[in-house]
C-alpha positions as a Python dict, from the first residue, in 0.01 Angstrom:
ca = {
    (1, 'X'): (0, 0, 0),
    (2, 'X'): (97, 351, 114),
    (3, 'X'): (-141, 614, -23),
    (4, 'X'): (-115, 994, 9),
    (5, 'X'): (-441, 1187, -16),
    (6, 'X'): (-370, 1547, -112),
    (7, 'X'): (-692, 1746, -72),
    (8, 'X'): (-808, 2102, -137),
    (9, 'X'): (-1030, 2095, 173),
    (10, 'X'): (-1022, 1911, 502),
    (11, 'X'): (-1142, 1962, 861),
    (12, 'X'): (-1253, 2207, 1000),
    (13, 'X'): (-1406, 2274, 657),
    (14, 'X'): (-1738, 2101, 615),
    (15, 'X'): (-1824, 1994, 259),
    (16, 'X'): (-1869, 1689, 43),
    (17, 'X'): (-1498, 1659, -42),
    (18, 'X'): (-1401, 1629, 326),
    (19, 'X'): (-1671, 1365, 375),
    (20, 'X'): (-1556, 1167, 71),
    (21, 'X'): (-1189, 1179, 179),
    (22, 'X'): (-1278, 1047, 525),
    (23, 'X'): (-1504, 774, 387),
    (24, 'X'): (-1248, 644, 140),
    (25, 'X'): (-959, 670, 383),
    (26, 'X'): (-1147, 465, 641),
    (27, 'X'): (-1246, 208, 377),
    (28, 'X'): (-890, 165, 256),
    (29, 'X'): (-757, 139, 613),
    (30, 'X'): (-1011, -137, 687),
    (31, 'X'): (-872, -323, 384),
    (32, 'X'): (-523, -308, 537),
    (33, 'X'): (-367, -6, 363),
    (34, 'X'): (-197, 308, 500),
    (35, 'X'): (-348, 642, 408),
    (36, 'X'): (-186, 981, 478),
    (37, 'X'): (-377, 1311, 454),
    (38, 'X'): (-207, 1627, 319),
    (39, 'X'): (-422, 1943, 344),
    (40, 'X'): (-410, 2324, 362),
    (41, 'X'): (-319, 2439, 713),
    (42, 'X'): (-626, 2583, 895),
    (43, 'X'): (-425, 2714, 1187),
    (44, 'X'): (-284, 2559, 1503),
    (45, 'X'): (-611, 2520, 1696),
    (46, 'X'): (-776, 2325, 1412),
    (47, 'X'): (-492, 2096, 1319),
    (48, 'X'): (-543, 1718, 1350),
    (49, 'X'): (-269, 1494, 1476),
    (50, 'X'): (-128, 1279, 1197),
    (51, 'X'): (-241, 1512, 913),
    (52, 'X'): (32, 1683, 712),
    (53, 'X'): (-20, 2055, 628),
    (54, 'X'): (94, 2305, 366),
    (55, 'X'): (94, 2670, 484),
    (56, 'X'): (-233, 2846, 390),
    (57, 'X'): (-446, 3155, 445),
    (58, 'X'): (-818, 3192, 501),
    (59, 'X'): (-1013, 3237, 175),
    (60, 'X'): (-1216, 3549, 249),
    (61, 'X'): (-1445, 3505, -54),
    (62, 'X'): (-1572, 3172, 81),
    (63, 'X'): (-1572, 3135, 458),
    (64, 'X'): (-1441, 2805, 591),
    (65, 'X'): (-1186, 2741, 315),
    (66, 'X'): (-812, 2784, 312),
    (67, 'X'): (-570, 2859, 24),
    (68, 'X'): (-211, 2721, 27),
    (69, 'X'): (-68, 3021, -158),
    (70, 'X'): (269, 3018, 18),
    (71, 'X'): (580, 2818, -82),
    (72, 'X'): (576, 2485, 100),
    (73, 'X'): (804, 2193, 168),
    (74, 'X'): (573, 1974, -41),
    (75, 'X'): (849, 1757, -183),
    (76, 'X'): (1005, 1702, 161),
    (77, 'X'): (667, 1613, 313),
    (78, 'X'): (568, 1366, 44),
    (79, 'X'): (917, 1222, 29),
    (80, 'X'): (888, 1154, 406),
    (81, 'X'): (552, 980, 351),
    (82, 'X'): (703, 785, 59),
    (83, 'X'): (368, 686, -90),
    (84, 'X'): (319, 426, -358),
    (85, 'X'): (67, 663, -514),
    (86, 'X'): (-43, 1025, -470),
    (87, 'X'): (-418, 1079, -499),
    (88, 'X'): (-545, 1437, -524),
    (89, 'X'): (-901, 1541, -441),
    (90, 'X'): (-985, 1872, -609),
    (91, 'X'): (-829, 2087, -875),
    (92, 'X'): (-706, 2399, -696),
    (93, 'X'): (-362, 2484, -553),
    (94, 'X'): (-318, 2158, -364),
    (95, 'X'): (-352, 1975, -697),
    (96, 'X'): (-68, 2179, -844),
    (97, 'X'): (155, 2120, -538),
    (98, 'X'): (74, 1746, -549),
    (99, 'X'): (159, 1727, -917),
    (100, 'X'): (497, 1905, -867),
    (101, 'X'): (586, 1669, -583),
    (102, 'X'): (476, 1359, -778),
    (103, 'X'): (678, 1462, -1081),
    (104, 'X'): (989, 1532, -870),
    (105, 'X'): (957, 1212, -672),
    (106, 'X'): (864, 1000, -976),
    (107, 'X'): (537, 884, -818),
    (108, 'X'): (210, 804, -996),
    (109, 'X'): (-40, 1088, -960),
    (110, 'X'): (-416, 1025, -964),
    (111, 'X'): (-675, 1303, -943),
    (112, 'X'): (-1046, 1295, -866),
    (113, 'X'): (-1253, 1577, -1015),
    (114, 'X'): (-1469, 1629, -709),
    (115, 'X'): (-1624, 1962, -802),
    (116, 'X'): (-1693, 2146, -1128),
    (117, 'X'): (-1527, 2461, -998),
    (118, 'X'): (-1597, 2655, -1317),
    (119, 'X'): (-1965, 2657, -1217),
    (120, 'X'): (-1887, 2850, -901),
    (121, 'X'): (-1659, 3124, -1038),
    (122, 'X'): (-1931, 3389, -1057),
    (123, 'X'): (-2003, 3346, -687),
    (124, 'X'): (-1663, 3311, -523),
    (125, 'X'): (-1399, 3504, -716),
    (126, 'X'): (-1194, 3711, -467),
    (127, 'X'): (-1207, 4006, -708),
    (128, 'X'): (-1470, 4085, -970),
    (129, 'X'): (-1348, 3990, -1318),
    (130, 'X'): (-1537, 3891, -1634),
    (131, 'X'): (-1647, 3534, -1562),
    (132, 'X'): (-1609, 3415, -1920),
    (133, 'X'): (-1245, 3520, -1928),
    (134, 'X'): (-1170, 3365, -1591),
    (135, 'X'): (-1342, 3045, -1696),
    (136, 'X'): (-1132, 3024, -2013),
    (137, 'X'): (-808, 3047, -1813),
    (138, 'X'): (-948, 2806, -1555),
    (139, 'X'): (-998, 2541, -1821),
    (140, 'X'): (-642, 2596, -1952),
    (141, 'X'): (-511, 2525, -1601),
    (142, 'X'): (-746, 2226, -1550),
    (143, 'X'): (-637, 2071, -1881),
    (144, 'X'): (-272, 2098, -1784),
    (145, 'X'): (-323, 1935, -1446),
    (146, 'X'): (-552, 1653, -1563),
    (147, 'X'): (-369, 1573, -1889),
    (148, 'X'): (-41, 1527, -1702),
    (149, 'X'): (-185, 1297, -1436),
    (150, 'X'): (-147, 919, -1433),
    (151, 'X'): (-528, 884, -1420),
    (152, 'X'): (-841, 1095, -1394),
    (153, 'X'): (-1132, 981, -1181),
    (154, 'X'): (-1490, 1109, -1188),
    (155, 'X'): (-1777, 983, -981),
    (156, 'X'): (-2014, 959, -1282),
    (157, 'X'): (-1991, 931, -1663),
    (158, 'X'): (-2147, 1272, -1746),
    (159, 'X'): (-1863, 1450, -1564),
    (160, 'X'): (-1599, 1255, -1758),
    (161, 'X'): (-1781, 1337, -2082),
    (162, 'X'): (-1783, 1703, -1989),
    (163, 'X'): (-1412, 1704, -1919),
    (164, 'X'): (-1338, 1548, -2255),
    (165, 'X'): (-1555, 1808, -2425),
    (166, 'X'): (-1315, 2067, -2276),
    (167, 'X'): (-1006, 1897, -2416),
    (168, 'X'): (-919, 1660, -2133),
    (169, 'X'): (-747, 1346, -2269),
    (170, 'X'): (-668, 1125, -1969),
    (171, 'X'): (-390, 865, -1991),
    (172, 'X'): (-625, 645, -1786),
    (173, 'X'): (-984, 724, -1694),
    (174, 'X'): (-1207, 558, -1437),
    (175, 'X'): (-1562, 611, -1314),
    (176, 'X'): (-1538, 543, -941),
    (177, 'X'): (-1822, 664, -722),
    (178, 'X'): (-1772, 794, -368),
    (179, 'X'): (-1882, 510, -143),
    (180, 'X'): (-2181, 516, 91),
    (181, 'X'): (-2160, 377, 444),
    (182, 'X'): (-2467, 158, 412),
    (183, 'X'): (-2422, 29, 767),
    (184, 'X'): (-2474, 383, 902),
    (185, 'X'): (-2717, 522, 647),
    (186, 'X'): (-3013, 291, 661),
    (187, 'X'): (-3382, 289, 774),
    (188, 'X'): (-3410, 327, 1151),
    (189, 'X'): (-3660, 162, 1386),
    (190, 'X'): (-3784, 500, 1512),
    (191, 'X'): (-3785, 732, 1208),
    (192, 'X'): (-3979, 998, 1400),
    (193, 'X'): (-3712, 1055, 1669),
    (194, 'X'): (-3584, 1378, 1511),
    (195, 'X'): (-3939, 1496, 1431),
    (196, 'X'): (-4010, 1506, 1804),
    (197, 'X'): (-3688, 1700, 1871),
    (198, 'X'): (-3765, 1951, 1592),
    (199, 'X'): (-4131, 1982, 1680),
    (200, 'X'): (-4258, 1875, 1341),
    (201, 'X'): (-4457, 1560, 1429),
    (202, 'X'): (-4745, 1485, 1196),
    (203, 'X'): (-4605, 1706, 919),
    (204, 'X'): (-4491, 1629, 569),
    (205, 'X'): (-4117, 1702, 578),
    (206, 'X'): (-3909, 1829, 284),
    (207, 'X'): (-3537, 1824, 351),
    (208, 'X'): (-3217, 1964, 199),
    (209, 'X'): (-2879, 1848, 336),
    (210, 'X'): (-2556, 2025, 244),
    (211, 'X'): (-2383, 2359, 228),
    (212, 'X'): (-2612, 2655, 180),
    (213, 'X'): (-2433, 2792, -122),
    (214, 'X'): (-2558, 2995, -417),
    (215, 'X'): (-2506, 2726, -682),
    (216, 'X'): (-2736, 2485, -493),
    (217, 'X'): (-3044, 2702, -551),
    (218, 'X'): (-3203, 2618, -215),
    (219, 'X'): (-3426, 2925, -249),
    (220, 'X'): (-3614, 2740, -524),
    (221, 'X'): (-3709, 2468, -275),
    (222, 'X'): (-3838, 2735, -38),
    (223, 'X'): (-4048, 2885, -320),
    (224, 'X'): (-4187, 2540, -398),
    (225, 'X'): (-4272, 2487, -27),
    (226, 'X'): (-4492, 2796, -40),
    (227, 'X'): (-4719, 2615, -289),
    (228, 'X'): (-4799, 2339, -37),
    (229, 'X'): (-5036, 2354, 259),
    (230, 'X'): (-4954, 2430, 621),
    (231, 'X'): (-4904, 2061, 688),
    (232, 'X'): (-4583, 2064, 478),
    (233, 'X'): (-4261, 2195, 632),
    (234, 'X'): (-3897, 2213, 536),
    (235, 'X'): (-3573, 2130, 721),
    (236, 'X'): (-3251, 2280, 587),
    (237, 'X'): (-2948, 2095, 728),
    (238, 'X'): (-2620, 2277, 690),
    (239, 'X'): (-2487, 2630, 666),
    (240, 'X'): (-2298, 2847, 422),
    (241, 'X'): (-2256, 3182, 251),
    (242, 'X'): (-2605, 3190, 88),
    (243, 'X'): (-2791, 3138, 416),
    (244, 'X'): (-2886, 3511, 457),
    (245, 'X'): (-3038, 3514, 108),
    (246, 'X'): (-3229, 3190, 169),
    (247, 'X'): (-3360, 3324, 500),
    (248, 'X'): (-3463, 3638, 317),
    (249, 'X'): (-3680, 3433, 82),
    (250, 'X'): (-3827, 3245, 377),
    (251, 'X'): (-3926, 3573, 542),
    (252, 'X'): (-4048, 3728, 215),
    (253, 'X'): (-4289, 3435, 170),
    (254, 'X'): (-4397, 3431, 534),
    (255, 'X'): (-4263, 3079, 593),
    (256, 'X'): (-4054, 3132, 904),
    (257, 'X'): (-4275, 2901, 1113),
    (258, 'X'): (-4250, 2628, 847),
    (259, 'X'): (-3872, 2625, 779),
    (260, 'X'): (-3613, 2498, 1026),
    (261, 'X'): (-3243, 2579, 983),
    (262, 'X'): (-3031, 2331, 1182),
    (263, 'X'): (-2693, 2477, 1092),
    (264, 'X'): (-2406, 2235, 1055),
    (265, 'X'): (-2469, 1912, 1248),
    (266, 'X'): (-2244, 1628, 1363),
    (267, 'X'): (-2227, 1368, 1092),
    (268, 'X'): (-2346, 1110, 1342),
    (269, 'X'): (-2680, 1294, 1356),
    (270, 'X'): (-2747, 1267, 982),
    (271, 'X'): (-2908, 918, 975),
    (272, 'X'): (-3182, 1035, 1218),
    (273, 'X'): (-3235, 1348, 1015),
    (274, 'X'): (-3267, 1167, 683),
    (275, 'X'): (-3505, 918, 843),
    (276, 'X'): (-3742, 1193, 961),
    (277, 'X'): (-3782, 1331, 607),
    (278, 'X'): (-4061, 1246, 366),
    (279, 'X'): (-3867, 1370, 65),
    (280, 'X'): (-3501, 1478, 25),
    (281, 'X'): (-3436, 1739, -241),
    (282, 'X'): (-3144, 1886, -437),
    (283, 'X'): (-3171, 2170, -687),
    (284, 'X'): (-2799, 2173, -760),
    (285, 'X'): (-2698, 2130, -1124),
    (286, 'X'): (-2327, 2107, -1054),
    (287, 'X'): (-2310, 1786, -847),
    (288, 'X'): (-2049, 1533, -960),
    (289, 'X'): (-2232, 1265, -763),
    (290, 'X'): (-2454, 1415, -491),
    (291, 'X'): (-2342, 1238, -176),
    (292, 'X'): (-2619, 1363, 49),
    (293, 'X'): (-2884, 1244, -198),
    (294, 'X'): (-2721, 899, -207),
    (295, 'X'): (-2721, 887, 173),
    (296, 'X'): (-3092, 978, 179),
    (297, 'X'): (-3163, 698, -71),
    (298, 'X'): (-2970, 452, 150),
    (299, 'X'): (-3218, 554, 425),
    (300, 'X'): (-3502, 448, 193),
    (301, 'X'): (-3619, 799, 113),
    (302, 'X'): (-3764, 924, -214),
    (303, 'X'): (-3547, 1198, -364),
    (304, 'X'): (-3607, 1484, -604),
    (305, 'X'): (-3324, 1613, -819),
    (306, 'X'): (-3264, 1809, -1145),
    (307, 'X'): (-3219, 1591, -1458),
    (308, 'X'): (-2860, 1709, -1493),
    (309, 'X'): (-2510, 1572, -1467),
    (310, 'X'): (-2469, 1301, -1203),
    (311, 'X'): (-2833, 1278, -1110),
    (312, 'X'): (-2930, 1198, -1470),
    (313, 'X'): (-2746, 864, -1454),
    (314, 'X'): (-2784, 776, -1084),
    (315, 'X'): (-3165, 820, -1070),
    (316, 'X'): (-3425, 660, -1296),
    (317, 'X'): (-3729, 890, -1289),
    (318, 'X'): (-4028, 726, -1124),
    (319, 'X'): (-3835, 412, -1028),
    (320, 'X'): (-3593, 511, -754),
    (321, 'X'): (-3642, 886, -744),
    (322, 'X'): (-3788, 1181, -927),
    (323, 'X'): (-3619, 1410, -1180),
    (324, 'X'): (-3728, 1753, -1298),
    (325, 'X'): (-3619, 1982, -1579),
    (326, 'X'): (-3361, 2215, -1429),
    (327, 'X'): (-3474, 2493, -1669),
    (328, 'X'): (-3838, 2444, -1585),
    (329, 'X'): (-3830, 2661, -1278),
    (330, 'X'): (-4031, 2614, -960),
    (331, 'X'): (-4327, 2468, -1148),
    (332, 'X'): (-4131, 2158, -1254),
    (333, 'X'): (-3976, 2126, -907),
    (334, 'X'): (-4314, 2147, -736),
    (335, 'X'): (-4461, 1877, -960),
    (336, 'X'): (-4171, 1645, -882),
    (337, 'X'): (-4211, 1700, -508),
    (338, 'X'): (-4581, 1620, -534),
    (339, 'X'): (-4495, 1295, -714),
    (340, 'X'): (-4241, 1205, -445),
    (341, 'X'): (-4482, 1281, -159),
    (342, 'X'): (-4739, 1052, -314),
    (343, 'X'): (-4514, 774, -442),
    (344, 'X'): (-4575, 407, -369),
    (345, 'X'): (-4350, 197, -150),
    (346, 'X'): (-4165, 41, -442),
    (347, 'X'): (-3991, 374, -510),
    (348, 'X'): (-3857, 381, -153),
    (349, 'X'): (-3733, 25, -179),
    (350, 'X'): (-3573, 84, -518),
    (351, 'X'): (-3411, 398, -387),
    (352, 'X'): (-3241, 203, -106),
    (353, 'X'): (-3131, -75, -341),
    (354, 'X'): (-2972, 177, -581),
    (355, 'X'): (-2775, 338, -296),
    (356, 'X'): (-2655, -1, -169),
    (357, 'X'): (-2484, -68, -502),
    (358, 'X'): (-2251, 223, -409),
    (359, 'X'): (-2115, 64, -90),
    (360, 'X'): (-1789, 209, 38),
    (361, 'X'): (-1605, -126, 19),
    (362, 'X'): (-1697, -179, -347),
    (363, 'X'): (-1573, 169, -433),
    (364, 'X'): (-1251, 127, -233),
    (365, 'X'): (-1172, -194, -420),
    (366, 'X'): (-1219, -14, -750),
    (367, 'X'): (-969, 246, -632),
    (368, 'X'): (-718, -22, -535),
    (369, 'X'): (-743, -176, -881),
    (370, 'X'): (-662, 164, -1033),
    (371, 'X'): (-373, 225, -794),
    (372, 'X'): (-219, -110, -890),
    (373, 'X'): (-251, -23, -1261),
    (374, 'X'): (-91, 324, -1236),
    (375, 'X'): (191, 197, -1009),
    (376, 'X'): (278, -70, -1265),
    (377, 'X'): (249, 179, -1551),
    (378, 'X'): (487, 419, -1372),
    (379, 'X'): (738, 140, -1307),
    (380, 'X'): (728, 40, -1674),
    (381, 'X'): (774, 399, -1787),
    (382, 'X'): (1073, 454, -1559),
    (383, 'X'): (1226, 121, -1663),
    (384, 'X'): (1191, 217, -2030),
    (385, 'X'): (1389, 533, -1953),
    (386, 'X'): (1650, 337, -1762),
    (387, 'X'): (1557, 503, -1429),
    (388, 'X'): (1511, 321, -1096),
}
């Protein structure tokens, strides 16, 4: 099968969407299929051989992202690829371009709702406008794109339910998680290797992995850290626009010697980092799956997450992780961290077993089943209209 991935973000951007696209592409290739990436052009020095690009500019409101605002030869590019199916990751301008090309070329068009972008409007609008008005128009656009697709994919049921509550009526809907590379993300023989590098041996380690963005509320984890003794430290893996604010909270609370910022790291370093943690934490309420939390679970780590959206169905509180009331503030978060630090070994084992059910091969096969269905449906629709 020939599959075109049209994605809103790709290298050199570092985010969960890029990671998911790479994981699923590699999984499908291993199963004998051809996958072609189409992405916004980051500029000549950052282009990757074999990737197709649409002209784009840097998005000044969110460093590291690129917007394909210019006219592009989208139809020519996708006609050259001649995919059996076009699969879009994201909902921004690349989704629109992918839809136009799919409609023109009479190809099935599948879209994965990777991010609830309406949650981020207040932080990243290029110009300041009333958020409620922008959100209203955003949902009009999202409905048009999703309701005209061959199928809509979400990683978890709560996200699909939320889309439907906003008037999304998919022709076909599937819950297909982003797969976890359980061969890479696993318990290691020397879990303290990174502790020695970071100089945090003998400490209790809280960890957050991901972009340091406003909607992830990493400052709440820092505030919770302040309630623990000197033997508890925090490692923040990643970077992003909210880092200055998070560092400001660290300094305000006098925690500079207990918080380590690693910046962005090579993905190959993540297994060692997860393994050195005692607890991995997310305070984000907008996750559609929470890939970094799933990777931590695959490494047999207890996790702490808000009881919201994806986490509410992935994690069973007290069994394979710990949930807290997202509206309960730092008090609720602190209590959940305490429970995780003192959990018994069964929670760690259950955490790993839960993550393993999301193996990348299982998820890739679910995608292939969907592709086969939408390809047949498209053929039947064209045949009914008397078109080849």
